[in-house]
C-alpha positions in Angstrom: -24.9 207.2 -1.5 -27.1 208.7 1.2 -30.7 209.7 0.4 -32.2 212.6 2.2 -35.3 210.6 3.0 -33.4 208.3 5.4 -31.8 211.1 7.3 -33.4 212.4 10.5 -35.7 215.4 10.0 -33.5 217.8 11.9 -30.5 217.0 9.6 -32.7 217.5 6.5 -33.5 221.1 7.4 -29.8 221.9 8.1 -28.5 220.2 4.9 -30.8 221.9 2.4 -29.8 225.5 3.1 -26.1 224.5 2.9 -26.6 222.9 -0.5 -28.5 225.9 -1.8 -25.8 228.3 -0.8 -23.2 226.2 -2.5 -25.0 226.0 -5.8 -25.7 229.8 -5.9 -22.1 230.7 -5.1 -20.8 228.4 -7.9 -22.9 230.2 -10.5 -21.1 233.6 -10.2 -18.5 234.7 -12.7 -15.1 235.8 -11.4 -14.3 239.5 -11.8 -12.0 240.2 -14.7 -8.4 241.1 -13.8 -7.6 244.7 -12.9 -6.8 247.1 -14.4 -9.2 246.6 -17.3 -7.7 248.0 -20.4 -9.8 248.3 -23.6 -8.3 249.2 -27.0 -10.5 249.7 -30.1 -8.5 249.8 -33.2 -10.3 250.9 -36.4 -9.0 248.3 -38.8 -11.3 249.2 -41.8 -13.7 252.0 -42.6 -17.4 251.8 -43.6 -17.4 251.7 -47.4 -20.6 251.7 -49.6 -19.0 251.0 -53.0 -20.4 252.3 -56.3 -24.1 252.8 -57.2 -26.3 254.8 -59.6 -29.1 257.1 -58.6 -32.5 256.9 -60.1 -35.0 259.7 -60.4 -36.3 259.4 -56.8 -33.2 258.4 -54.8 -33.3 255.8 -52.0 -30.9 254.1 -49.6 -27.8 252.0 -49.8 -27.4 249.6 -46.9 -24.2 247.7 -45.9 -25.0 245.1 -43.2 -22.5 244.0 -40.5 -22.2 240.6 -42.2 -20.8 242.4 -45.4 -23.9 242.2 -47.6 -25.2 245.2 -49.5 -28.7 246.1 -50.7 -30.6 249.2 -51.9 -34.1 250.6 -51.8 -35.9 253.1 -54.0 -34.4 253.9 -57.4 -30.8 253.2 -56.4 -29.0 250.6 -58.6 -25.9 248.9 -57.0 -22.9 248.7 -59.4 -20.0 246.3 -59.4 -17.3 248.5 -61.0 -14.4 247.3 -59.0 -15.2 249.5 -56.0 -15.3 247.5 -52.8 -18.0 247.8 -50.1 -17.6 246.6 -46.5 -18.8 247.3 -43.0 -16.5 249.1 -40.6 -14.3 246.7 -38.6 -12.9 247.4 -35.2 -10.4 245.2 -33.4 -11.2 245.1 -29.7 -8.4 244.2 -27.3 -9.5 243.7 -23.7 -9.0 241.4 -20.7 -11.0 238.2 -21.0 -14.4 238.5 -19.4 -14.7 242.3 -20.0 -18.3 243.3 -20.8 -18.3 245.9 -23.6 -21.4 247.9 -24.7 -21.5 249.7 -28.1 -23.1 253.1 -28.5 -23.6 254.6 -31.9 -23.4 258.3 -32.4 -26.1 260.4 -34.1 -26.8 260.4 -37.8 -24.2 262.4 -39.7 -24.1 264.4 -42.9 -21.5 263.5 -45.5 -20.2 266.1 -48.0 -19.8 265.4 -51.7 -16.8 266.3 -53.8 -19.1 267.9 -56.4 -21.5 269.5 -53.9 -24.5 268.0 -52.2 -24.8 266.1 -48.9 -26.2 262.7 -47.9 -27.2 261.3 -44.6 -25.4 258.3 -42.9 -27.1 256.2 -40.2 -24.8 253.8 -38.3 -26.2 250.3 -38.1 -26.1 247.4 -35.7 -22.8 245.6 -34.7 -22.1 242.0 -35.5 -21.7 241.3 -31.8 -25.0 242.9 -30.8 -25.3 246.0 -28.5 -23.0 244.4 -25.9 -20.7 241.4 -25.6 -18.2 239.8 -23.3 -14.6 239.5 -24.6 -13.2 236.0 -24.9 -10.0 236.5 -27.0 -6.8 236.3 -25.1 -4.4 239.2 -26.0 -2.7 239.6 -28.4 -5.7 238.2 -30.2 -8.6 240.6 -30.7 -12.4 240.5 -31.0 -13.5 241.8 -34.4 -16.6 244.0 -34.3 -18.2 244.8 -37.7 -20.7 247.7 -38.0 -22.8 248.5 -41.0 -24.7 251.6 -42.0 -27.4 253.1 -44.2 -26.9 256.0 -46.7 -30.0 258.1 -47.6 -29.6 259.6 -51.0 -31.8 262.2 -52.7 -32.3 263.0 -56.4 -29.3 263.5 -58.7 -29.8 267.3 -58.5 -29.6 267.3 -54.7 -26.8 264.7 -54.6 -24.6 265.0 -57.6 -22.2 262.1 -58.5 -18.9 262.1 -56.7 -17.1 260.9 -53.6 -18.9 261.6 -50.3 -17.0 261.5 -47.0 -17.3 262.5 -43.4 -16.8 261.2 -39.8 -19.1 259.3 -37.5 -18.8 258.2 -33.9 -19.0 254.8 -32.3 -18.2 254.5 -28.6 -17.1 251.2 -26.9 -18.0 251.3 -23.2 -16.2 249.0 -20.8 -18.5 247.9 -17.9 
């Protein structure tokens, strides 16, 4: 093993820049293969399950991890109705950086009249992630949301539905 301290001074100055260049070049990630193809398959919709309204309303929150909670006078019910985050199956080349951009809040229409507000929540992967699954395997991205519900008069019981937008941006 050669120690730098025993090398002549002129060689020391030459050797250090070469070592630094080598270590910096080794840290870079290789570019993903071209062309980059990203497919986002909506495998499951965002479902809030059953709940009862109290006098003042409140919110129902489904987290990306699949848990559900409420605020205000909303009472969560377990009547056989499932609740779950939305699930998207992302198929892309390994090493592709993908950012997630949620659309604006949307208004859902009720089957018996009334409207409620839906806010799309955070994704299980965070706002961006790098794909690691080799196709045909996919990366599952789970996204929750929050319903804001008013009084029973403003939001009568029934099924509420609508559309929201989530954009997956390949970088």
